[in-house]
N, C-alpha and C positions, 0 to 999 in steps of 0.2 A: 504494500500500500504506500510505502514511503516513496517508491519510484513513481507511482501515479501522481502523488502530491507534487513531487519535484517537476514532473512533466507539466502539470497544470500551472504551476507557478511560472515556469519558463514560457509556456505557450500564451498565457493570458497577460503576462507582464505585470502581475499583481503580487503583493506580498503574501506570505504564507497564511497570515491571519485572515486576510480577505478571502482567499481561496477556501480556507476551512469554513468560514462563515457561510459562503455560498454553498459548499458541499453539505453543511448541516441543514440549511434551508431546503435544498433539493431532496435530501434524504428524508426529512420530516414530511415534506409534501408527498413523496412517493409512498411512505408508510401510511399517511393519512388517506390517500386515495385507495390504497390496498385495503385498509380497514373499512372504509366506506363501502367498497365493492363487496367485501365479505359480509358486512352487515346487511346490505341490500339483498344479497343472494340467500342469506339465512333468515330473512324476514324480520330482522331487528331494526332496519332503517326503512322507512316508507319510501315508495317509489318517487313521490313528489320531492322529498328532501334530496334523494340521490340525484334526481334530475337537476335540481337547483345547484347542487354542488359540482357536478361533473359535466353538465350540458347534454343536449339531445343526442349528439353523435356518439359519445361514450356510452350513454344509456342504451342506445340502439345496438351498439356492438356487444355490450355485456348481455343484453337480453337475447341477441342472436346466438351468441356462444352458449348461453345457458340452455336455450331451446334445442340447439344442435346436439349438445351433450345428452339431454333427456331423450331425444330421438334415437341416438346411438345406443344408449343403455337399453331402451325398450326393444330395439332391434336385436341387440345381443341376447337379451333375456328370452325373446321368442325363439331364437335359433339354438338356444342351449338345451 
């Protein structure tokens, strides 16, 4: 990870603290979105809140993937 940090500092021309702060923000945002998606898929977060947080494109993609997985599982169970 130190090599990645060194690379980012050199590429961005920013000091290490600035790069680490940006990395922390990006990491928290990624974890937040992951938790939102999991909460939505498990029914803990309402669809409306998820839509407001992630937007219609992400909602459509998550619902498409969920439905595709359900169809695949149903198909597999019928063939078993």
